[in-house]
C-alpha positions as CSV (number, residue, x, y, z in Angstrom):
1,M,79.9,96.8,67.4
2,L,82.9,97.4,69.7
3,G,86.1,98.7,68.2
4,N,89.6,99.1,69.6
5,A,90.8,102.5,70.7
6,D,94.4,101.3,70.6
7,T,94.2,101.8,66.8
8,L,93.1,105.5,67.0
9,Q,95.3,108.2,65.7
10,V,95.3,111.9,66.4
11,G,93.3,113.7,63.7
12,Q,91.0,110.8,63.1
13,L,87.3,111.6,62.8
14,V,85.0,110.5,65.6
15,I,81.3,110.8,66.4
16,A,79.8,111.4,69.8
17,V,76.2,110.3,70.6
18,G,74.3,111.3,73.7
19,N,71.7,113.5,75.3
20,P,73.5,116.8,75.8
21,L,71.5,119.4,77.8
22,G,68.6,117.1,77.7
23,L,68.4,116.9,73.9
24,A,67.9,113.2,73.3
25,G,69.6,111.4,70.5
26,S,72.1,114.2,69.6
27,V,75.1,113.5,67.4
28,T,78.2,115.6,67.1
29,A,81.4,115.1,65.1
30,G,85.0,116.0,65.7
31,V,88.5,114.6,65.7
32,V,90.7,112.8,68.1
33,S,92.7,115.7,69.4
34,G,94.9,113.8,71.9
35,L,95.6,110.3,73.2
36,G,97.0,109.0,76.5
37,R,95.3,111.7,78.7
38,S,94.4,111.0,82.3
39,I,91.4,111.7,84.6
40,P,91.9,111.7,88.4
41,V,89.0,109.9,90.2
42,R,88.1,108.4,93.5
43,A,87.1,104.8,94.0
44,G,85.9,104.5,97.6
45,E,88.7,105.6,99.9
46,H,91.3,105.2,97.1
47,R,92.5,107.9,94.7
48,R,93.5,106.7,91.3
49,V,93.8,107.9,87.7
50,I,92.0,106.6,84.6
51,E,94.7,106.4,82.1
52,D,94.9,106.5,78.3
53,V,91.8,108.5,78.0
54,I,90.8,109.8,74.5
55,Q,90.6,113.6,74.1
56,T,88.2,114.7,71.4
57,G,87.1,117.9,69.7
58,A,83.5,116.5,69.2
59,A,81.2,118.8,71.1
60,L,80.3,117.3,74.5
61,N,78.0,118.9,77.1
62,P,76.4,117.8,80.3
63,G,74.3,114.8,79.4
64,N,76.8,113.3,77.0
65,S,78.4,111.2,79.7
66,G,77.8,107.5,79.1
67,G,77.2,108.0,75.4
68,A,79.1,106.3,72.7
69,L,82.1,107.7,70.9
70,A,82.4,105.9,67.5
71,D,84.7,105.9,64.5
72,T,83.5,106.5,60.9
73,R,82.8,102.8,60.5
74,G,80.3,102.8,63.4
75,R,82.5,100.9,65.8
76,I,82.3,102.1,69.4
77,V,85.9,103.2,70.5
78,G,85.1,105.0,73.7
79,I,82.5,106.1,76.2
80,N,82.1,109.8,76.7
81,T,83.0,110.7,80.3
82,A,83.8,114.3,80.9
83,V,83.7,117.8,79.6
84,A,87.2,119.2,80.1
85,G,86.6,122.6,78.6
86,L,85.2,124.5,75.6
87,G,85.6,122.2,72.6
88,L,87.4,119.6,74.7
89,G,85.9,116.3,75.7
90,L,87.3,113.1,77.2
91,A,86.2,109.5,76.7
92,V,87.2,106.2,78.3
93,P,88.7,104.0,75.6
94,I,87.3,100.6,74.5
95,N,90.3,98.3,74.3
96,T,91.4,94.9,75.5
97,T,91.3,96.0,79.1
98,T,87.9,97.5,79.0
99,Q,86.5,94.6,77.1
100,R,87.8,92.3,79.9
101,I,86.0,94.6,82.4
102,I,82.8,94.4,80.5
103,A,83.0,90.6,80.4
104,S,83.6,90.5,84.1
105,L,80.6,92.7,84.8
106,L,78.3,90.6,82.6
107,R,79.6,87.4,84.3
108,D,79.9,88.5,88.0
109,G,78.1,91.8,88.2
110,R,81.2,93.5,89.5
111,V,84.9,93.8,88.8
112,R,87.5,93.0,91.4
113,R,90.6,95.2,90.9
114,A,94.0,95.1,92.5
115,Y,95.2,98.4,94.0
116,L,98.9,99.6,94.1
117,G,98.4,103.3,94.8
118,L,100.6,105.2,92.5
119,V,100.3,107.8,89.8
120,S,102.6,107.5,86.9
121,T,103.5,108.9,83.5
122,P,105.3,107.3,80.6
123,I,108.8,108.7,79.8
124,P,111.6,107.8,77.4
125,L,114.7,106.4,79.0
126,D,118.1,108.0,78.4
127,A,120.6,106.3,76.2
128,S,122.6,104.7,79.0
129,A,119.5,103.3,80.6
130,V,118.3,101.9,77.2
131,V,121.6,100.1,76.8
132,R,121.5,98.7,80.4
133,T,117.9,97.7,80.5
134,G,117.0,96.9,76.8
135,Q,113.9,99.2,77.2
136,K,113.2,102.5,75.5
137,E,110.5,103.6,77.9
138,G,109.4,103.3,81.5
139,L,106.8,104.7,83.9
140,R,108.0,107.6,86.1
141,V,106.2,107.6,89.5
142,V,104.6,111.0,90.0
143,E,102.9,110.2,93.3
144,V,102.8,107.4,95.8
145,I,99.6,107.3,97.9
146,P,100.4,107.2,101.6
147,G,99.7,103.8,103.2
148,S,99.3,102.1,99.9
149,P,100.9,98.9,98.8
150,A,103.2,100.9,96.6
151,E,104.5,102.9,99.6
152,L,104.8,99.7,101.7
153,S,107.0,98.2,98.9
154,G,109.4,101.1,99.1
155,L,108.4,102.7,95.9
156,Q,109.1,106.5,95.8
157,A,108.1,109.4,93.7
158,G,110.7,109.9,91.0
159,D,111.3,106.1,90.6
160,V,111.0,104.8,87.1
161,V,109.1,101.5,86.9
162,L,110.6,99.2,84.2
163,R,109.0,95.9,84.8
164,A,106.1,94.4,86.8
165,Q,105.6,90.7,87.3
166,D,108.6,90.3,85.0
167,R,106.8,92.1,82.2
168,A,108.0,95.4,80.6
169,V,105.7,98.3,81.4
170,S,105.9,101.5,79.3
171,S,102.3,102.9,79.8
172,A,99.8,103.1,82.6
173,E,97.6,100.7,80.7
174,S,100.3,98.1,80.5
175,L,100.6,98.2,84.3
176,Q,96.8,98.2,84.9
177,K,96.4,95.1,82.7
178,L,98.3,93.2,85.5
179,L,96.0,94.6,88.3
180,F,93.0,92.4,88.0
181,A,91.6,90.0,90.7
182,E,94.4,87.5,90.3
183,A,97.0,90.0,91.7
184,I,95.1,90.7,94.9
185,G,97.1,89.6,97.9
186,E,99.9,88.1,95.8
187,T,103.5,89.1,95.5
188,F,103.9,91.6,92.8
189,P,107.6,92.1,91.9
190,L,108.7,95.5,90.5
191,T,111.9,96.5,88.8
192,V,112.6,100.2,89.1
193,L,115.3,102.7,88.3
194,R,116.4,105.0,91.1
195,D,119.3,107.4,90.8
196,G,120.5,105.3,87.8
197,K,120.5,102.0,89.7
198,A,118.1,99.1,89.1
199,L,116.2,98.0,92.2
200,Q,114.0,95.0,92.9
201,L,111.0,95.7,95.0
202,T,108.0,93.6,96.0
203,A,104.5,94.9,96.5
204,V,101.4,93.0,97.6
205,P,98.4,94.7,95.9
206,S,95.2,95.0,98.0
207,E,91.7,94.9,96.6
208,M,90.4,98.3,95.5
209,S,87.4,99.1,97.6
210,Q,84.0,99.7,96.1
211,P,82.5,103.3,96.1
212,A,80.1,103.8,98.9
């Protein structure tokens, strides 16, 4: 049964299942030691970041990747993905976005994703920005990929993205939820803060290329 990683809390007990070091059917237990982590990856020619990754203290070793991360009620809340260090593992969360991806894979055999080409991190807004925008958080742009739709829109590192498609964004996942097939080739309005001033930019997301 699939669960929802959005309900996880740091300190919560989780169980990892997999075949570490070739030992089939192994089970380890640990706690959620962090939420909202990121993994940089490549998808074809594009660099992107998998956001909102679960960090766990459940022992993971080579061979755990692709195995389930479950809560104490047996609900799958993540898929073990990487060993980040001794006693530190990372898992892609099972949430509304990933369930949408799973449904697309079952239906079409692939997932078409829109590509903007930016790396961001959530930040709290200062008091004056909160008053002016009505938002408490935004997404600070850490990197804009050269030649990407984000760069062509005029987006710059240091900008704070407040809204996309007229929806408030305060986490990488809230932005990624808007970047499915429907956004490819369509105008994608962005509201950003730059040097304390609100700007309206327009991007046109491209289709994320498939790995070779």
